[in-house]
C-alpha positions as CSV (number, residue, x, y, z in Angstrom):
1,X,-20.7,-32.2,-14.4
2,X,-20.5,-32.6,-17.7
3,X,-21.8,-29.8,-18.3
4,X,-17.9,-27.8,-17.9
5,X,-16.6,-29.8,-21.0
6,X,-18.5,-27.4,-22.8
7,X,-17.6,-24.2,-21.3
8,X,-13.6,-22.1,-23.0
9,X,-11.7,-20.9,-20.4
10,X,-10.1,-17.2,-21.9
11,X,-6.8,-16.3,-20.3
12,X,-4.8,-13.7,-20.3
13,X,-0.9,-15.7,-20.9
14,X,2.9,-13.3,-21.0
15,X,4.1,-12.7,-24.0
16,X,7.4,-11.4,-23.9
17,X,9.4,-9.7,-20.8
18,X,8.8,-5.4,-20.8
19,X,11.3,-3.4,-21.2
20,X,10.2,-0.3,-19.2
21,X,6.4,-0.1,-19.1
22,X,4.5,-2.9,-20.3
23,X,1.8,-2.6,-23.0
24,X,-1.1,-5.1,-24.2
25,X,1.7,-6.5,-26.7
26,X,3.9,-7.4,-23.3
27,X,0.4,-10.4,-23.5
28,X,-1.2,-12.6,-25.0
29,X,-5.1,-13.4,-25.1
30,X,-5.7,-17.6,-25.9
31,X,-8.3,-20.2,-24.9
32,X,-8.9,-23.6,-24.0
33,X,-11.8,-26.0,-23.1
34,X,-12.6,-26.2,-19.7
35,X,-11.2,-29.8,-17.9
36,X,-12.9,-31.2,-14.7
37,X,-10.5,-31.6,-11.4
38,X,-8.9,-35.0,-11.0
39,X,-7.8,-36.4,-8.0
40,X,-7.4,-33.6,-5.0
41,X,-7.4,-30.8,-7.7
42,X,-11.0,-28.2,-7.5
43,X,-11.5,-25.9,-10.7
44,X,-12.2,-22.2,-9.8
45,X,-15.1,-19.5,-11.7
46,X,-13.3,-16.6,-11.2
47,X,-15.2,-13.2,-10.1
48,X,-12.6,-10.5,-9.5
49,X,-8.6,-10.7,-9.7
50,X,-6.4,-8.3,-7.3
51,X,-4.3,-6.3,-9.7
52,X,-1.5,-5.0,-8.0
53,X,2.2,-3.2,-8.2
54,X,4.4,-6.5,-8.0
55,X,2.7,-7.7,-10.0
56,X,5.5,-5.5,-12.7
57,X,8.0,-7.6,-10.9
58,X,6.9,-10.8,-11.7
59,X,7.2,-9.9,-15.2
60,X,10.9,-9.8,-15.4
61,X,13.4,-12.6,-15.3
62,X,15.6,-12.5,-12.4
63,X,16.0,-13.7,-8.6
64,X,13.1,-12.3,-6.0
65,X,11.1,-13.9,-3.7
66,X,9.0,-15.0,-5.9
67,X,9.7,-16.8,-9.0
68,X,9.0,-15.2,-12.3
69,X,5.9,-16.0,-14.9
70,X,7.0,-18.3,-17.5
71,X,6.6,-17.3,-20.7
72,X,3.8,-18.7,-22.0
73,X,2.5,-18.9,-18.1
74,X,-0.8,-17.5,-17.2
75,X,-0.1,-14.2,-15.4
76,X,0.1,-14.5,-12.0
77,X,-2.6,-12.5,-9.7
78,X,-5.1,-13.4,-7.1
79,X,-8.1,-12.9,-6.6
80,X,-12.0,-15.5,-5.4
81,X,-13.7,-16.9,-7.4
82,X,-16.1,-19.1,-6.7
83,X,-15.7,-23.7,-6.7
84,X,-17.9,-25.3,-9.5
85,X,-16.2,-28.7,-9.8
86,X,-14.1,-29.5,-7.1
87,X,-12.4,-33.1,-6.4
88,X,-11.0,-31.7,-2.9
89,X,-12.8,-33.2,0.1
90,X,-11.8,-29.5,2.3
91,X,-14.0,-27.7,-0.8
92,X,-17.5,-28.2,-1.5
93,X,-18.5,-27.1,-5.5
94,X,-20.8,-23.5,-4.2
95,X,-17.4,-22.4,-1.9
96,X,-16.3,-19.0,-2.3
97,X,-12.6,-18.7,-2.0
98,X,-8.7,-16.8,-1.9
99,X,-6.3,-18.4,-3.9
100,X,-3.5,-17.6,-6.6
101,X,-5.7,-17.7,-9.5
102,X,-4.2,-15.8,-12.1
103,X,-5.7,-13.8,-15.6
104,X,-8.7,-16.4,-16.7
105,X,-11.9,-17.2,-16.5
106,X,-11.7,-20.9,-14.8
107,X,-8.0,-22.2,-12.8
108,X,-8.1,-25.8,-12.9
109,X,-5.5,-25.8,-9.3
110,X,-4.4,-29.1,-9.3
111,X,-4.4,-31.4,-5.9
112,X,-0.6,-30.9,-5.9
113,X,-0.8,-27.2,-5.9
114,X,-3.8,-26.4,-3.5
115,X,-2.5,-25.7,-0.7
116,X,0.7,-23.4,-2.8
117,X,-1.7,-21.3,-4.6
118,X,-3.1,-20.4,-1.1
119,X,-6.5,-21.8,-1.7
120,X,-9.0,-20.8,1.1
121,X,-12.4,-20.4,2.1
122,X,-13.9,-16.9,2.2
123,X,-17.2,-15.3,4.1
124,X,-19.1,-12.8,2.2
125,X,-20.4,-12.2,5.4
126,X,-17.6,-10.2,6.8
127,X,-16.9,-8.8,3.6
128,X,-17.3,-8.1,0.0
129,X,-16.1,-10.0,-2.4
130,X,-13.4,-7.0,-3.4
131,X,-13.1,-6.1,0.2
132,X,-11.8,-9.8,0.2
133,X,-8.4,-8.4,-2.5
134,X,-8.1,-5.5,-0.1
135,X,-8.8,-5.1,3.4
136,X,-9.3,-9.1,4.1
137,X,-6.9,-9.4,1.1
138,X,-2.9,-9.9,0.4
139,X,-3.0,-6.3,0.5
140,X,-4.3,-5.6,4.1
141,X,-2.2,-8.6,5.2
142,X,0.6,-6.2,3.7
143,X,-0.2,-3.8,5.7
144,X,-1.2,-5.4,8.8
145,X,1.9,-7.3,9.2
146,X,4.4,-4.4,7.8
147,X,3.1,-2.0,10.2
148,X,2.6,-4.9,13.5
149,X,5.5,-6.2,13.6
150,X,7.6,-4.6,12.1
151,X,7.0,-0.5,12.4
152,X,5.6,-1.7,16.2
153,X,3.4,1.4,16.3
154,X,2.6,2.6,19.7
155,X,0.3,5.0,21.0
156,X,1.6,9.1,20.1
157,X,4.2,7.6,17.2
158,X,4.1,9.8,13.7
159,X,3.3,7.7,11.4
160,X,3.8,8.0,7.4
161,X,2.4,6.2,5.3
162,X,3.2,6.8,1.0
163,X,0.1,5.3,-1.6
164,X,-2.2,6.4,1.0
165,X,-4.5,6.1,-0.7
166,X,-4.1,3.0,-2.4
167,X,-4.4,-0.7,-1.4
168,X,-1.7,-1.4,1.2
169,X,-2.1,2.5,1.9
170,X,-5.4,2.7,3.5
171,X,-5.2,0.1,5.4
172,X,-1.3,1.7,7.5
173,X,-3.3,4.5,8.2
174,X,-6.2,3.2,9.0
175,X,-5.4,0.3,11.7
176,X,-2.2,3.4,12.7
177,X,-5.5,5.3,13.6
178,X,-6.8,1.8,15.5
179,X,-3.6,2.0,16.9
180,X,-3.6,5.4,18.5
181,X,-0.3,6.5,16.2
182,X,-1.1,10.6,14.5
183,X,-0.9,9.8,10.6
184,X,0.5,12.2,8.0
185,X,-0.5,10.3,4.1
186,X,1.8,11.2,0.7
187,X,-0.9,10.6,-2.4
188,X,-0.8,11.7,-5.5
189,X,-3.6,14.6,-6.0
190,X,-6.0,16.6,-3.7
191,X,-9.7,14.7,-4.4
192,X,-6.9,11.8,-2.9
193,X,-5.7,14.0,0.1
194,X,-8.9,15.5,1.0
195,X,-11.0,11.4,1.2
196,X,-7.8,10.0,3.3
197,X,-8.0,13.0,5.7
198,X,-12.0,13.4,5.3
199,X,-13.3,9.4,5.1
200,X,-10.0,7.3,6.2
201,X,-9.7,10.3,9.4
202,X,-5.9,10.6,8.3
203,X,-4.6,13.7,10.8
204,X,-2.8,15.1,7.8
205,X,-2.0,14.2,3.8
206,X,0.8,15.7,1.1
207,X,0.1,15.7,-2.3
208,X,3.7,15.2,-4.0
209,X,2.2,16.4,-6.8
210,X,1.3,20.0,-5.4
211,X,5.4,19.8,-5.3
212,X,7.2,20.1,-1.8
213,X,7.2,17.0,0.3
214,X,10.1,18.2,2.1
215,X,8.3,21.1,3.6
216,X,4.6,19.2,3.3
217,X,6.5,17.1,6.1
218,X,8.0,19.8,8.3
219,X,4.6,20.7,9.1
220,X,2.8,17.8,9.1
221,X,5.7,15.9,11.9
222,X,7.2,18.5,13.8
223,X,8.5,16.1,16.3
224,X,9.8,13.6,13.3
225,X,8.7,10.7,11.3
226,X,8.8,7.8,13.9
227,X,7.5,5.4,11.1
228,X,7.7,5.3,8.1
229,X,6.0,2.6,5.5
230,X,7.4,3.2,2.3
231,X,5.5,2.2,-0.7
232,X,7.4,3.8,-3.6
233,X,10.5,4.6,-3.1
234,X,12.6,6.9,-5.1
235,X,13.2,10.9,-3.8
236,X,10.2,10.6,-1.2
237,X,12.4,8.1,0.2
238,X,15.2,10.0,0.7
239,X,12.9,13.2,1.9
240,X,11.5,11.1,4.6
241,X,14.9,9.9,6.0
242,X,15.9,13.8,6.5
243,X,13.2,13.7,9.4
244,X,12.9,10.5,10.7
245,X,13.0,10.5,15.1
246,X,15.5,8.6,16.9
247,X,14.5,4.9,17.4
248,X,12.5,5.4,14.1
249,X,11.1,1.7,12.1
250,X,11.1,1.9,8.2
251,X,9.6,-0.6,5.8
252,X,9.6,-1.2,2.7
253,X,6.8,-2.9,0.8
254,X,7.8,-1.5,-2.6
255,X,8.7,1.7,-4.9
256,X,6.4,1.9,-7.3
257,X,8.4,4.6,-8.3
258,X,11.4,2.7,-9.6
259,X,9.5,-0.7,-11.1
260,X,9.6,0.6,-14.3
261,X,12.7,1.8,-15.1
262,X,15.2,1.5,-17.5
263,X,18.4,2.1,-15.7
264,X,19.4,1.0,-12.7
265,X,16.6,1.5,-9.5
266,X,17.3,4.5,-7.4
267,X,18.6,3.1,-3.7
268,X,18.4,6.1,-1.0
269,X,21.0,8.6,-0.8
270,X,20.3,9.6,2.5
271,X,20.7,6.6,4.2
272,X,22.9,7.9,6.8
273,X,19.7,9.3,9.1
274,X,19.5,5.1,9.9
275,X,23.3,5.1,11.6
276,X,22.2,9.0,12.6
277,X,19.0,8.1,14.6
278,X,19.8,4.3,15.7
279,X,17.0,3.3,12.9
280,X,16.5,0.8,10.6
281,X,14.8,-0.2,7.7
282,X,13.6,-4.0,7.1
283,X,11.6,-5.4,4.4
284,X,8.2,-7.1,3.6
285,X,6.9,-9.9,2.2
286,X,3.3,-10.9,3.3
287,X,4.2,-14.9,2.3
288,X,6.3,-15.0,5.5
289,X,3.2,-13.7,7.1
290,X,0.9,-16.6,5.7
291,X,-0.7,-18.9,8.3
292,X,-1.5,-15.7,10.7
293,X,-3.6,-14.8,7.8
294,X,-6.7,-15.6,10.2
295,X,-5.3,-13.8,13.3
296,X,-5.4,-10.3,11.1
297,X,-8.5,-11.4,9.1
298,X,-10.5,-11.2,12.0
299,X,-9.0,-8.1,13.9
300,X,-9.7,-6.1,10.4
301,X,-13.5,-8.0,9.9
302,X,-14.7,-6.4,12.7
303,X,-13.3,-2.8,11.9
304,X,-15.0,-2.8,9.1
305,X,-18.7,-4.4,10.9
306,X,-18.1,-1.1,13.9
307,X,-17.0,1.0,10.9
308,X,-13.8,1.6,12.1
309,X,-11.7,0.6,9.2
310,X,-13.4,1.1,4.9
311,X,-11.8,-1.0,2.4
312,X,-11.7,1.5,-1.0
313,X,-11.8,-0.9,-4.8
314,X,-11.3,0.8,-7.8
315,X,-13.1,-1.9,-10.1
316,X,-12.6,-2.5,-13.6
317,X,-14.8,-4.8,-15.7
318,X,-13.5,-7.4,-18.7
319,X,-10.7,-9.5,-19.1
320,X,-9.6,-7.7,-22.3
321,X,-9.0,-5.0,-20.2
322,X,-6.4,-6.2,-17.9
323,X,-3.4,-5.0,-19.7
324,X,-4.2,-1.1,-20.0
325,X,-6.0,-1.7,-16.5
326,X,-2.6,-2.6,-15.0
327,X,-0.9,0.2,-16.8
328,X,-3.1,2.4,-15.0
329,X,-0.9,1.6,-11.5
330,X,2.0,3.0,-12.6
331,X,0.2,6.2,-13.5
332,X,-1.2,6.7,-10.3
333,X,-4.5,6.8,-12.4
334,X,-6.5,4.6,-9.5
335,X,-8.5,5.1,-6.5
336,X,-8.6,2.8,-4.4
337,X,-7.8,-1.3,-4.5
338,X,-7.4,-1.9,-8.2
339,X,-9.3,-4.4,-9.0
340,X,-10.6,-6.6,-12.2
341,X,-13.7,-8.1,-12.4
342,X,-14.4,-11.0,-14.7
343,X,-17.3,-12.2,-14.7
344,X,-20.7,-11.5,-11.9
């Protein structure tokens, strides 16, 4: 245990609140000695971190579903790691865990924060470390509960998901296929579209970078859209609202097209379609389902094992690359779930 004190923890802290797209200058790189956990605490060596569009919202001042990251605080991030010291009976040295670890090499989680950090043991036999940040992690939980609880899929439904090749989108589309839906993705670029159709088994995919999303929806959803899982907001949301079927369910998960706006967020212009079609639009925040994660993990781990689900991660190495790696998300430059590998 005493060797811990010779270790240095490198961290990325929020230095300023970005206006528009974040830059490297919005973070500072700091270091401090690693310390032993006090009563009830756990020290975790970070292996990999989940980089998510939601992180952009956490950098803003203002009321949201979770408090913003404070100036000078370690940047919030979920991750997986290995317990290297423990003063908590629930966790032993060597345990692999998932938790809110922050963008740092070592996370010292005090006893009163262990529960709040969402820390739980993970089993690498059920999925790899990166899969525990994807299908078996927060994006997978978001896709699962957004689809199953809010979308309420029925066999024969037509589901459309935007950001189809991203972390949440890949889970949503594959789950919907398993549940008997016709699945149409929306993604940026031919390679991503080919991948979700050929590898993940979607029925079709519309390349929004090639132009006409409206025409693609008309072609691939001739009977209308029963479920729309929205990860992007903006114009694409309006295009889908124009095609919804009677009784449609629209899940608002995110709006990555709007996150770096310096002007007010563009809301749906086409919302009266909800009235005409007796449809509903509902938001999902994954933390509301925390007590049910084990149920979703068990189900999807089974699908990974029997080959009904696949999980693609885009892994970038090195804590120092964090700012540039996160910004890849907003250009759609990642292919699959974006993961920052911090250590081997």
